[in-house]
PLY file of the C-alpha trace (Angstrom):
ply
format ascii 1.0
element vertex 517
property float x
property float y
property float z
element edge 516
property int vertex1
property int vertex2
end_header
-5.17 5.09 31.74
-6.56 1.76 30.69
-3.01 0.21 31.52
-2.69 1.91 34.84
-6.26 0.81 35.66
-5.55 -2.76 34.87
-2.49 -2.56 37.19
-4.59 -1.04 39.98
-7.22 -3.84 39.80
-4.37 -6.20 40.52
-2.55 -4.16 43.09
-5.38 -1.91 44.71
-3.02 -0.77 47.41
-0.44 1.04 45.07
-1.51 4.58 45.54
1.04 5.73 42.83
-1.24 4.09 40.29
-4.16 6.07 41.22
-2.00 9.26 40.95
-0.81 8.13 37.39
-4.39 7.84 36.23
-5.33 11.09 37.96
-2.45 13.18 36.11
-3.61 11.75 32.71
-7.31 12.51 33.24
-6.49 15.87 34.52
-4.43 16.71 31.54
-7.31 15.51 29.13
-9.65 17.53 31.07
-7.72 20.68 30.82
-7.31 20.20 27.02
-11.10 19.52 26.68
-12.02 22.48 28.51
-9.68 24.82 26.52
-11.33 23.50 23.24
-14.88 23.83 24.80
-15.50 20.00 24.93
-17.77 20.26 27.91
-18.96 16.80 28.00
-15.70 15.30 27.96
-14.42 17.90 30.53
-17.39 17.01 32.79
-16.68 13.35 32.76
-12.90 13.75 33.28
-13.95 15.81 36.31
-16.15 13.07 37.60
-13.30 10.65 37.19
-11.15 12.81 39.28
-13.72 12.76 42.09
-13.76 9.06 42.20
-9.91 8.82 42.20
-9.74 11.52 44.84
-12.23 9.44 46.94
-9.76 6.50 46.64
-6.83 8.67 47.51
-8.29 10.63 50.43
-11.67 9.14 51.48
-10.84 5.51 51.62
-13.02 4.30 48.69
-11.96 0.89 47.85
-10.70 0.38 44.18
-12.46 -2.90 43.64
-15.76 -0.99 44.24
-15.45 1.32 41.43
-12.97 -0.39 38.73
-15.75 -1.43 36.38
-17.42 2.07 36.22
-14.06 3.48 35.69
-13.34 1.21 32.77
-16.86 2.19 31.29
-15.90 5.91 31.64
-12.78 5.28 29.80
-14.52 3.54 27.19
-16.90 6.54 26.81
-13.91 8.78 26.62
-12.37 6.88 23.80
-15.74 6.73 21.77
-16.28 10.39 22.16
-12.72 11.22 21.18
-13.23 9.10 18.07
-16.28 10.92 17.13
-14.50 14.26 17.33
-11.61 12.93 15.30
-14.20 12.54 12.38
-15.66 15.96 12.92
-18.81 14.79 14.74
-20.20 15.99 17.95
-18.87 14.82 21.27
-21.06 12.01 22.80
-23.54 12.77 25.73
-21.92 11.63 29.08
-24.88 12.24 31.44
-25.54 8.71 32.39
-22.17 7.49 33.04
-21.32 10.93 34.81
-24.32 10.28 37.26
-23.03 6.73 37.91
-19.64 8.22 38.93
-21.34 10.77 41.22
-23.32 7.76 42.86
-19.96 5.94 43.54
-18.43 9.09 45.37
-21.56 10.11 47.06
-21.25 13.72 45.96
-17.86 13.91 47.68
-15.84 16.93 46.26
-12.06 17.04 46.56
-11.05 20.21 48.73
-10.52 23.34 46.81
-7.13 24.06 48.02
-5.85 20.63 46.86
-7.54 21.08 43.39
-5.90 24.48 42.90
-2.59 23.00 43.83
-2.84 20.12 41.38
-3.81 22.48 38.68
-0.80 25.02 39.40
1.47 21.96 39.12
0.03 20.80 35.70
0.00 24.34 34.28
3.75 24.48 35.13
4.28 21.38 33.26
3.01 22.91 30.16
5.98 25.30 30.13
8.50 22.38 29.34
10.24 22.45 26.00
8.53 20.59 23.17
10.58 17.47 22.19
8.27 15.97 19.85
5.41 16.89 17.42
2.59 14.98 15.86
2.87 14.56 12.16
0.03 13.20 10.11
0.65 9.57 8.59
-0.27 10.78 5.12
2.85 13.06 5.16
5.10 10.32 6.24
3.58 8.21 3.44
4.38 11.04 0.88
8.02 11.53 2.31
8.45 7.69 1.85
7.25 7.82 -1.62
9.63 10.71 -2.53
12.48 8.75 -1.07
11.59 5.67 -3.02
11.70 7.93 -6.29
15.04 9.28 -5.15
16.35 5.98 -4.96
15.16 4.96 -8.33
16.60 8.02 -9.87
19.84 7.17 -8.03
19.95 3.60 -9.48
19.55 5.28 -12.92
22.40 7.62 -12.32
24.60 4.50 -11.15
23.88 3.14 -14.56
24.93 6.31 -16.34
28.16 6.51 -14.14
29.09 3.13 -15.22
28.80 3.83 -18.87
30.50 7.14 -18.91
33.34 6.34 -16.56
33.79 10.02 -15.81
35.69 10.71 -12.40
33.74 13.99 -11.61
30.39 12.30 -12.32
31.41 9.43 -10.24
32.23 11.47 -7.26
29.00 13.52 -7.55
26.81 10.30 -7.76
28.49 8.57 -5.07
27.97 11.55 -2.70
24.34 11.66 -3.72
24.07 8.04 -3.05
25.15 8.59 0.60
22.70 11.37 1.03
19.80 9.38 -0.59
20.82 6.50 1.90
20.62 8.86 4.82
17.35 10.38 3.77
15.83 6.92 3.30
17.19 5.55 6.64
15.61 8.46 8.65
12.33 8.52 6.88
12.15 4.79 7.41
13.09 5.45 11.07
10.38 8.11 11.50
7.77 5.39 10.34
8.70 2.87 12.88
6.29 2.38 15.65
6.67 0.30 18.77
4.70 -3.09 18.61
3.42 -2.09 22.01
1.18 0.25 20.13
-0.92 -2.98 19.07
0.08 -5.05 22.35
-1.28 -2.26 24.59
-4.78 -2.87 23.51
-4.74 -6.77 24.64
-4.70 -6.44 28.43
-8.06 -4.75 28.58
-9.49 -7.09 25.86
-8.19 -10.28 27.86
-9.53 -8.85 31.15
-13.09 -8.11 29.59
-13.26 -11.65 27.88
-12.05 -13.38 30.93
-14.53 -11.75 33.16
-17.50 -12.55 30.66
-16.56 -16.30 30.73
-15.69 -16.41 34.34
-12.03 -17.21 33.88
-9.10 -16.06 35.66
-6.27 -15.04 33.01
-3.00 -13.17 33.14
-1.74 -11.68 30.04
2.25 -11.39 29.97
3.69 -9.01 27.45
7.30 -9.17 26.33
9.29 -7.18 23.66
6.68 -4.46 23.43
9.46 -1.94 22.56
10.39 -3.69 19.22
9.85 -1.18 16.51
8.21 -2.15 13.09
6.94 -0.11 10.00
3.60 1.41 10.70
2.40 -0.43 7.31
3.26 -3.87 9.14
1.57 -2.75 12.46
-1.61 -1.84 10.63
-1.75 -5.25 9.08
-0.80 -7.52 12.10
-3.29 -6.19 14.71
-6.30 -8.07 13.50
-4.51 -11.29 13.29
-3.32 -11.13 16.95
-6.95 -10.25 18.00
-8.04 -13.66 16.33
-5.41 -15.63 18.21
-5.87 -14.10 21.53
-9.72 -14.37 21.34
-9.20 -18.10 20.44
-6.92 -18.64 23.26
-9.35 -17.13 25.89
-12.41 -18.71 24.33
-11.29 -22.28 23.54
-7.63 -22.48 24.67
-8.14 -21.75 28.44
-10.16 -24.17 30.52
-12.52 -23.26 33.20
-11.10 -22.92 36.82
-12.60 -26.44 37.80
-11.23 -28.11 34.82
-7.81 -26.62 35.43
-7.76 -27.57 39.18
-8.82 -31.09 38.40
-5.96 -31.32 35.83
-3.46 -30.30 38.65
-3.00 -26.66 37.03
-3.03 -23.32 38.66
-6.70 -21.90 38.48
-5.11 -18.71 37.01
-4.29 -19.32 33.36
-1.60 -17.41 31.44
-1.60 -16.12 27.86
1.89 -14.83 26.68
2.45 -12.41 24.09
6.12 -11.76 23.20
8.02 -10.12 20.29
11.57 -10.12 19.34
13.79 -9.32 16.38
15.51 -11.94 14.08
17.46 -10.73 11.30
15.16 -8.71 8.96
12.18 -10.01 10.67
10.24 -9.60 14.00
8.94 -12.85 15.50
5.74 -12.66 17.52
4.71 -15.55 19.77
1.14 -15.94 21.12
1.00 -18.82 23.56
-1.40 -20.16 26.25
-1.15 -22.80 29.11
-4.55 -24.22 28.18
-5.89 -27.53 27.00
-4.02 -27.73 23.67
-5.40 -28.61 20.38
-7.21 -31.83 19.79
-4.79 -33.62 17.46
-6.83 -36.59 16.62
-10.20 -34.67 16.16
-8.27 -32.28 13.82
-6.79 -35.20 11.99
-10.04 -36.75 11.44
-11.69 -33.60 10.15
-8.71 -32.66 8.00
-8.85 -36.16 6.23
-12.49 -35.94 5.79
-11.96 -32.46 4.03
-9.14 -33.84 1.87
-6.49 -31.38 3.42
-4.08 -34.00 4.54
-3.57 -37.67 3.80
-3.80 -40.60 6.26
0.12 -40.55 6.89
0.36 -36.82 7.73
2.79 -35.88 10.41
1.68 -34.25 13.56
3.02 -30.75 12.20
1.01 -31.16 9.15
-2.06 -32.06 11.21
-1.77 -29.06 13.46
-1.11 -26.73 10.34
-4.19 -27.84 8.72
-6.12 -25.55 10.91
-4.92 -22.76 8.61
-6.80 -24.32 5.74
-10.24 -24.10 7.15
-10.20 -27.03 9.25
-12.06 -26.73 12.45
-13.21 -28.88 15.32
-15.34 -26.50 17.32
-18.57 -28.15 18.08
-20.22 -24.81 18.97
-19.94 -21.29 17.75
-19.58 -18.75 20.21
-19.83 -14.98 20.22
-16.13 -14.68 20.79
-14.34 -17.09 18.32
-13.89 -20.69 17.03
-10.64 -22.62 17.16
-9.86 -23.09 13.56
-12.53 -20.40 12.30
-10.72 -17.53 10.99
-7.25 -19.19 11.16
-7.27 -19.25 7.17
-7.75 -15.60 7.29
-5.08 -15.04 9.75
-2.75 -17.11 7.52
-3.74 -15.24 4.51
-3.26 -11.77 6.18
0.25 -12.76 7.51
1.55 -14.02 4.15
0.05 -10.86 2.40
2.86 -8.91 4.12
5.45 -11.50 3.35
5.26 -13.32 6.77
4.52 -16.77 7.96
2.77 -18.53 10.70
3.11 -22.01 12.36
1.49 -23.49 15.37
2.82 -26.03 18.01
0.62 -27.66 20.48
0.75 -30.33 23.40
-2.40 -31.73 24.80
-2.96 -30.65 28.21
-0.10 -28.25 28.28
-0.85 -25.49 25.73
-0.62 -24.04 22.41
1.98 -21.70 20.83
1.62 -19.67 17.50
4.73 -18.28 15.97
4.27 -15.32 13.45
7.34 -14.19 11.46
6.85 -10.83 9.77
9.08 -8.37 7.82
10.19 -5.09 9.80
9.23 -3.04 6.80
7.22 -3.39 3.78
8.63 -0.43 1.40
12.44 -1.04 0.78
14.22 -4.40 0.95
17.37 -5.98 0.05
17.22 -8.60 -2.81
19.50 -10.94 -4.76
19.08 -10.52 -8.63
19.16 -13.87 -10.50
18.99 -14.40 -14.13
16.34 -17.07 -15.60
16.14 -17.59 -19.35
17.87 -14.24 -20.02
15.71 -12.15 -17.71
16.46 -10.76 -14.33
14.32 -11.60 -11.23
14.60 -10.47 -7.69
14.55 -12.69 -4.42
14.32 -10.98 -1.00
17.52 -11.61 0.94
15.77 -12.36 4.20
14.31 -15.46 2.63
17.56 -16.86 1.30
19.23 -19.58 3.35
22.30 -19.96 1.02
23.58 -20.31 -2.44
25.01 -23.57 -3.59
26.45 -25.15 -6.82
25.55 -28.76 -7.16
26.69 -31.46 -9.80
23.90 -32.40 -12.03
24.16 -36.01 -11.00
23.54 -35.07 -7.34
20.08 -34.21 -8.18
17.63 -36.84 -7.33
14.64 -37.22 -9.53
11.35 -38.38 -7.97
8.12 -39.12 -9.93
6.79 -35.57 -9.75
9.69 -33.48 -8.31
13.40 -33.41 -7.86
15.50 -32.84 -4.72
19.05 -32.55 -3.41
20.81 -33.35 -0.15
22.61 -30.69 1.81
23.96 -31.35 5.32
21.88 -34.61 5.44
18.68 -32.71 4.68
16.54 -33.50 1.59
15.45 -30.04 -0.12
12.95 -30.25 -2.96
13.98 -28.10 -6.04
12.33 -26.08 -8.72
13.59 -25.10 -12.07
12.43 -21.57 -12.53
13.01 -21.73 -16.35
10.37 -24.71 -16.68
8.11 -23.15 -13.91
7.64 -19.82 -15.62
7.48 -21.40 -19.22
5.75 -24.96 -18.67
5.73 -25.12 -22.68
9.46 -25.56 -22.59
9.24 -29.14 -21.62
12.65 -31.00 -21.92
14.25 -27.82 -23.54
13.82 -26.23 -20.05
16.25 -28.85 -18.56
19.68 -27.07 -18.06
22.17 -29.08 -19.98
25.39 -27.86 -17.99
27.22 -30.34 -15.63
26.56 -27.87 -12.56
23.53 -26.25 -11.43
23.30 -22.84 -9.55
20.63 -23.15 -6.80
19.18 -20.57 -4.46
18.00 -22.14 -1.22
14.99 -20.27 0.08
13.31 -20.59 3.45
9.95 -19.61 4.99
10.05 -20.57 8.72
11.52 -24.00 8.93
10.46 -24.80 5.27
13.22 -24.96 2.54
12.98 -25.12 -1.27
15.85 -24.84 -3.92
15.35 -22.64 -6.90
17.37 -23.53 -9.89
18.59 -20.39 -11.78
20.94 -19.60 -14.76
23.29 -17.27 -12.92
23.54 -15.21 -9.58
23.73 -11.46 -10.64
24.13 -9.09 -7.66
22.48 -7.89 -4.33
20.52 -4.61 -4.56
18.37 -2.48 -2.25
15.09 -1.94 -4.15
11.88 -0.14 -3.87
8.93 -2.37 -3.72
6.21 -1.53 -6.40
2.81 -3.20 -6.45
1.96 -5.50 -9.55
-0.48 -4.30 -12.06
-4.01 -5.89 -12.19
-2.95 -8.06 -15.26
-0.39 -10.08 -13.33
-1.26 -9.69 -9.63
-3.12 -12.87 -9.53
-0.24 -15.15 -10.67
1.19 -17.65 -8.26
4.86 -16.76 -8.44
5.37 -13.11 -8.32
4.41 -10.91 -5.13
5.65 -7.51 -6.30
7.81 -5.65 -8.67
10.64 -2.98 -8.67
12.27 -0.56 -11.35
15.86 -0.84 -11.79
18.43 1.74 -13.02
17.86 0.91 -16.73
14.00 1.64 -16.34
13.30 -2.03 -16.67
10.59 -3.70 -14.51
11.86 -6.53 -12.40
9.51 -9.04 -10.82
10.02 -10.18 -7.13
9.47 -13.67 -6.32
6.79 -14.68 -3.97
8.52 -17.16 -1.78
5.46 -18.15 0.18
3.45 -19.12 -2.93
6.48 -20.79 -4.56
6.73 -23.00 -1.60
2.88 -23.78 -1.42
2.96 -24.61 -5.29
5.82 -27.11 -4.62
4.14 -28.44 -1.36
1.03 -29.14 -3.30
2.87 -30.87 -6.12
4.71 -33.04 -3.59
1.36 -33.81 -1.80
-0.28 -35.09 -5.15
2.91 -37.38 -5.55
2.59 -38.93 -2.10
-1.23 -39.57 -2.77
-0.20 -41.36 -6.06
0 1
1 2
2 3
3 4
4 5
5 6
6 7
7 8
8 9
9 10
10 11
11 12
12 13
13 14
14 15
15 16
16 17
17 18
18 19
19 20
20 21
21 22
22 23
23 24
24 25
25 26
26 27
27 28
28 29
29 30
30 31
31 32
32 33
33 34
34 35
35 36
36 37
37 38
38 39
39 40
40 41
41 42
42 43
43 44
44 45
45 46
46 47
47 48
48 49
49 50
50 51
51 52
52 53
53 54
54 55
55 56
56 57
57 58
58 59
59 60
60 61
61 62
62 63
63 64
64 65
65 66
66 67
67 68
68 69
69 70
70 71
71 72
72 73
73 74
74 75
75 76
76 77
77 78
78 79
79 80
80 81
81 82
82 83
83 84
84 85
85 86
86 87
87 88
88 89
89 90
90 91
91 92
92 93
93 94
94 95
95 96
96 97
97 98
98 99
99 100
100 101
101 102
102 103
103 104
104 105
105 106
106 107
107 108
108 109
109 110
110 111
111 112
112 113
113 114
114 115
115 116
116 117
117 118
118 119
119 120
120 121
121 122
122 123
123 124
124 125
125 126
126 127
127 128
128 129
129 130
130 131
131 132
132 133
133 134
134 135
135 136
136 137
137 138
138 139
139 140
140 141
141 142
142 143
143 144
144 145
145 146
146 147
147 148
148 149
149 150
150 151
151 152
152 153
153 154
154 155
155 156
156 157
157 158
158 159
159 160
160 161
161 162
162 163
163 164
164 165
165 166
166 167
167 168
168 169
169 170
170 171
171 172
172 173
173 174
174 175
175 176
176 177
177 178
178 179
179 180
180 181
181 182
182 183
183 184
184 185
185 186
186 187
187 188
188 189
189 190
190 191
191 192
192 193
193 194
194 195
195 196
196 197
197 198
198 199
199 200
200 201
201 202
202 203
203 204
204 205
205 206
206 207
207 208
208 209
209 210
210 211
211 212
212 213
213 214
214 215
215 216
216 217
217 218
218 219
219 220
220 221
221 222
222 223
223 224
224 225
225 226
226 227
227 228
228 229
229 230
230 231
231 232
232 233
233 234
234 235
235 236
236 237
237 238
238 239
239 240
240 241
241 242
242 243
243 244
244 245
245 246
246 247
247 248
248 249
249 250
250 251
251 252
252 253
253 254
254 255
255 256
256 257
257 258
258 259
259 260
260 261
261 262
262 263
263 264
264 265
265 266
266 267
267 268
268 269
269 270
270 271
271 272
272 273
273 274
274 275
275 276
276 277
277 278
278 279
279 280
280 281
281 282
282 283
283 284
284 285
285 286
286 287
287 288
288 289
289 290
290 291
291 292
292 293
293 294
294 295
295 296
296 297
297 298
298 299
299 300
300 301
301 302
302 303
303 304
304 305
305 306
306 307
307 308
308 309
309 310
310 311
311 312
312 313
313 314
314 315
315 316
316 317
317 318
318 319
319 320
320 321
321 322
322 323
323 324
324 325
325 326
326 327
327 328
328 329
329 330
330 331
331 332
332 333
333 334
334 335
335 336
336 337
337 338
338 339
339 340
340 341
341 342
342 343
343 344
344 345
345 346
346 347
347 348
348 349
349 350
350 351
351 352
352 353
353 354
354 355
355 356
356 357
357 358
358 359
359 360
360 361
361 362
362 363
363 364
364 365
365 366
366 367
367 368
368 369
369 370
370 371
371 372
372 373
373 374
374 375
375 376
376 377
377 378
378 379
379 380
380 381
381 382
382 383
383 384
384 385
385 386
386 387
387 388
388 389
389 390
390 391
391 392
392 393
393 394
394 395
395 396
396 397
397 398
398 399
399 400
400 401
401 402
402 403
403 404
404 405
405 406
406 407
407 408
408 409
409 410
410 411
411 412
412 413
413 414
414 415
415 416
416 417
417 418
418 419
419 420
420 421
421 422
422 423
423 424
424 425
425 426
426 427
427 428
428 429
429 430
430 431
431 432
432 433
433 434
434 435
435 436
436 437
437 438
438 439
439 440
440 441
441 442
442 443
443 444
444 445
445 446
446 447
447 448
448 449
449 450
450 451
451 452
452 453
453 454
454 455
455 456
456 457
457 458
458 459
459 460
460 461
461 462
462 463
463 464
464 465
465 466
466 467
467 468
468 469
469 470
470 471
471 472
472 473
473 474
474 475
475 476
476 477
477 478
478 479
479 480
480 481
481 482
482 483
483 484
484 485
485 486
486 487
487 488
488 489
489 490
490 491
491 492
492 493
493 494
494 495
495 496
496 497
497 498
498 499
499 500
500 501
501 502
502 503
503 504
504 505
505 506
506 507
507 508
508 509
509 510
510 511
511 512
512 513
513 514
514 515
515 516
């Protein structure tokens, strides 16, 4: 209803939009009446009267849009109260305001009876979908994970016994487990529009409060993500869009003086990229004040004097803010460190691009699912570790003499690109000292990436690729810098999964220290 009402506000002459809202309100009224929620049913009836007055009595939509939005807000609040077993809200005041708008006009009884008969007929359609509680889907997912772990253990036994009958059964079981896992994961997928749909109304209200004219363009709302990812990303998008409205978009007078259209645009777009979804939040506002950010970041010690423009812009994710005034909506820079932490907590990354006077873009890259991932197993000092495949750019073997030694780090050159490297055996066991240096003439390196950033990980051997179930780390090791999660392999051994974002951050900090020296 909110979505149709937003469209009606922009296109008041489209009568089909009024009809769409009417049908939804009438459905809600019928259900509320059947379940004896009289306040909700009464408010729905009053909304119907207003919509009917628009359709048949010539009432101008612009005269009642705001009160209809408030009525929908009351419906939403009341439904939330009911959902937690509380009483429905009192609707008397808002109902009275709606009656004032219509002047007590009642829709003709014959028309009401006809509309109700039409909706009752629709109830007889076949049921094609049902609601399933999220807890049940989570339980099914956990059971699928346990099946996968048991299947991996059977694979291990199959290899040891080399029994043809057992091999056939285990292989058939593997296919069934894969199908179960695929379908359960599919049932957990939710269109990202589930989050995107809340923003047109939010932008509309914020823009109206600040006397700005802003259009919100949405693309890719049908891209599907795991429910767990959807739950985590919503708050970060709220931060970015509020910032865009409050500080990114200029007032109409300022925009006109700059030769821009008085009506600004915020764009929210999603697309798939391999095992990730990329979300873009952009605006055609004033852009970030690069010099102000640079000066503030240098004072705080976040960047050095010779920092690149990319480093300057990304310093806003480390608590750097140039906002002179705190507002009720947001502060450019304030909360960006929270956004970065939230995105990285689900294995994602975020970066910003800004052009003064043209606008700002934020790119968020997040995994499609958090439960089961494909990984490369590597061996380091005799122990296996897992690296998510989506973070691997390539595997290379380089001659020892091709590794360049700097004061505080090493690097290799691939395709004319300098890539810093980290020796995992020394990183995991700093006490090894020179003993940690691999003595062989060739080094095996996994090139990992996060966004545009790359890092080489020196390992002892490449083992195999496996689909694994992610398990959280126990409290004794979850505060470490190098591992994000764990998994259990067929032998029952716990294998640690490398935290790519933190590995890169650790390397970046060391290189930064070297540059300062």
